[in-house]
C-alpha positions in Angstrom: 80.5 -86.7 2.4 78.2 -86.3 -0.8 76.3 -89.4 -2.0 76.0 -90.7 -5.4 72.3 -89.5 -5.4 73.3 -86.0 -4.4 76.3 -85.9 -7.0 74.1 -87.1 -9.8 71.2 -84.6 -9.0 73.5 -81.9 -8.9 75.1 -82.6 -12.5 71.6 -82.9 -13.9 70.5 -79.5 -12.4 73.8 -77.9 -13.7 73.0 -79.1 -17.1 69.4 -78.0 -16.9 70.3 -74.5 -15.5 72.9 -74.1 -18.2 70.5 -75.2 -20.9 67.9 -72.6 -19.9 70.5 -70.0 -19.6 71.4 -70.4 -23.2 67.9 -70.7 -24.3 68.0 -74.5 -24.9 65.7 -77.2 -24.0 67.3 -79.3 -21.3 65.8 -82.7 -22.5 67.7 -82.1 -25.9 71.1 -82.7 -23.8 71.9 -86.3 -22.9 74.1 -87.0 -19.8 76.5 -89.7 -20.5 77.8 -90.9 -17.2 81.6 -91.9 -17.9 82.0 -94.9 -15.6 85.5 -96.2 -16.3 87.2 -97.8 -13.4 84.0 -97.8 -11.4 82.6 -101.2 -10.4 79.1 -102.5 -11.5 77.7 -101.9 -8.2 78.1 -98.3 -8.8 76.6 -98.5 -12.3 73.6 -100.4 -10.9 73.0 -97.7 -8.2 73.2 -94.8 -10.8 70.8 -96.8 -13.0 68.4 -97.1 -10.1 68.4 -93.3 -9.7 67.4 -92.8 -13.4 70.9 -92.7 -15.3 70.6 -95.0 -18.1 73.5 -94.2 -20.5 77.1 -95.1 -19.6 80.5 -94.6 -21.3 83.4 -96.9 -21.1 87.0 -96.5 -22.3 88.3 -100.1 -21.8 86.7 -103.0 -23.6 87.6 -105.8 -21.2 86.4 -103.6 -18.2 83.3 -102.8 -19.8 82.4 -106.4 -20.8 82.8 -107.4 -17.2 80.2 -105.0 -16.2 78.0 -105.7 -19.1 77.6 -109.3 -18.0 77.0 -108.2 -14.4 74.3 -105.7 -15.4 72.7 -107.8 -18.3 69.3 -107.3 -16.6 69.3 -103.7 -16.9 68.4 -101.8 -20.0 71.7 -99.8 -20.3 72.5 -97.8 -23.2 76.3 -98.6 -23.7 78.7 -96.0 -25.4 82.4 -96.8 -26.2 84.3 -93.6 -25.8 87.8 -94.6 -25.6 90.5 -95.3 -28.3 89.7 -97.9 -30.8 92.0 -100.8 -31.5 91.5 -103.1 -34.5 91.6 -106.3 -32.3 88.8 -104.8 -30.2 86.4 -103.9 -32.8 84.5 -107.0 -32.7 83.7 -106.9 -29.1 82.7 -103.3 -29.3 80.4 -104.0 -32.4 78.7 -106.9 -30.7 78.0 -105.3 -27.3 77.7 -101.5 -27.7 74.9 -99.0 -28.8 77.3 -96.1 -29.7 81.0 -95.4 -30.6 82.2 -92.0 -30.1 85.8 -92.2 -31.3 85.9 -93.4 -34.9 88.5 -91.6 -36.8 89.6 -94.0 -39.5 88.1 -95.8 -42.4 89.6 -99.0 -41.4 87.9 -99.2 -38.0 84.5 -98.3 -39.3 84.9 -100.9 -41.9 85.6 -103.5 -39.2 82.7 -102.2 -37.0 80.5 -102.4 -39.9 81.4 -106.0 -41.1 81.2 -107.2 -37.3 77.9 -105.6 -36.3 75.4 -108.7 -35.9 72.5 -108.4 -38.3 69.9 -108.8 -35.6 71.1 -105.6 -33.9 70.1 -102.1 -35.1 72.8 -100.2 -36.8 75.7 -99.1 -34.4 75.5 -95.5 -33.7 78.8 -93.7 -34.7 80.4 -90.3 -33.8 83.5 -89.2 -35.8 86.1 -87.9 -33.6 87.5 -84.6 -34.8 90.9 -83.1 -33.7 89.2 -79.7 -33.6 92.4 -77.7 -32.4 94.9 -79.7 -34.5 96.7 -81.2 -31.4 99.7 -83.4 -32.5 99.2 -85.7 -29.7 95.3 -86.1 -29.9 93.3 -88.7 -32.0 90.7 -87.4 -34.6 90.5 -86.5 -38.2 91.1 -82.8 -39.2 88.2 -80.7 -40.6 89.6 -81.0 -43.9 89.7 -84.9 -43.9 86.2 -85.1 -42.3 83.9 -84.8 -45.3 85.6 -87.6 -47.2 85.7 -90.0 -44.3 82.1 -89.2 -43.6 81.1 -90.0 -46.9 82.9 -93.4 -47.0 81.4 -94.4 -43.6 78.0 -93.3 -44.7 78.1 -96.1 -47.3 78.8 -98.9 -45.0 76.0 -101.2 -43.8 75.5 -101.9 -40.2 76.5 -98.5 -39.0 74.9 -95.0 -38.9 76.8 -91.9 -38.4 75.1 -89.7 -35.8 77.3 -86.8 -35.5 80.8 -85.6 -34.2 82.8 -85.9 -31.0 85.7 -83.6 -29.9 87.9 -83.1 -27.0 89.3 -79.5 -27.3 92.7 -78.4 -26.2 92.7 -77.9 -22.3 91.7 -74.4 -21.4 90.2 -72.7 -18.4 89.1 -69.7 -20.4 85.5 -69.8 -21.3 85.7 -67.9 -24.5 88.4 -70.2 -25.9 86.5 -73.3 -24.9 83.4 -71.8 -26.6 85.3 -70.9 -29.9 86.4 -74.6 -30.3 83.1 -76.1 -29.6 81.4 -73.4 -32.0 83.7 -74.6 -34.9 82.5 -78.3 -34.3 78.9 -77.1 -34.2 79.3 -75.2 -37.4 80.7 -78.1 -38.9 77.9 -80.4 -38.0 75.5 -78.0 -39.7 77.2 -78.7 -42.9 76.0 -82.4 -42.7 72.2 -82.7 -43.1 72.1 -86.3 -41.8 73.8 -85.7 -38.5 72.2 -84.8 -35.2 74.5 -85.3 -32.5 77.5 -83.3 -30.9 79.3 -85.4 -28.2 81.4 -82.6 -26.5 81.8 -81.1 -23.0 83.2 -82.6 -19.8 83.3 -81.4 -16.2 85.6 -78.5 -17.0 84.0 -77.1 -20.1 80.5 -78.3 -20.0 79.1 -74.8 -19.7 80.6 -73.7 -23.1 79.7 -77.0 -24.6 76.0 -76.6 -23.9 76.2 -72.9 -25.0 77.5 -74.0 -28.3 75.0 -76.9 -29.0 76.2 -80.1 -27.5 73.8 -82.9 -27.4 75.7 -85.4 -25.2 78.0 -84.4 -22.3 80.3 -86.8 -21.1 80.7 -86.6 -17.3 82.5 -89.1 -14.9 84.1 -87.8 -11.6 81.5 -85.4 -10.9 79.1 -88.1 -10.6 81.0 -91.0 -9.2 83.5 -89.3 -7.2 87.2 -89.9 -7.5 88.2 -92.7 -9.6 89.1 -96.1 -8.1 92.7 -97.0 -8.6 93.1 -100.4 -10.3 
């Protein structure tokens, strides 16, 4: 059975090889370990292997881990759906939020960000393939939302996040990611593309992703709560 060390090393090597294949520098791509449903001991073990950035989907679960791992210099990313009644905990305890798609949520995060902390890094979630069941702003709505959020204190727009429509076709994956990359280039103050998971990592990196979100390939099958 593969160990955590082996799986993490394999994912990092895959990212490295894919970057080089596409003429990119591997150090320009951050591996975000998606750690939802994994317990704190798994995160600690991954941290001890050099993984410092973790993505969580559920606030209460994440807070338990944050308290258990408060002795570690972890970079915490919130990547799940955002609810108004959870924004304070997110704003006070995370470094990044990848799933902002409404001005109301951004305003709450801004207002609730403690003044002693650096600005909260934000990615605006884009519904790149216009799926009716998926969160995110449309490309048409994006410029106005970005303009409004950029004027808020306590938060900093870093870039865009997307989860394209499921596809096993590399060219379809690439087309969706390239659309997001082209969109990012129209914003001079953004530098981050949060896109790519286990099934479409290669296309995401080829298109310019700077953060890839990988869970099962690192931690193994998710634990059932």
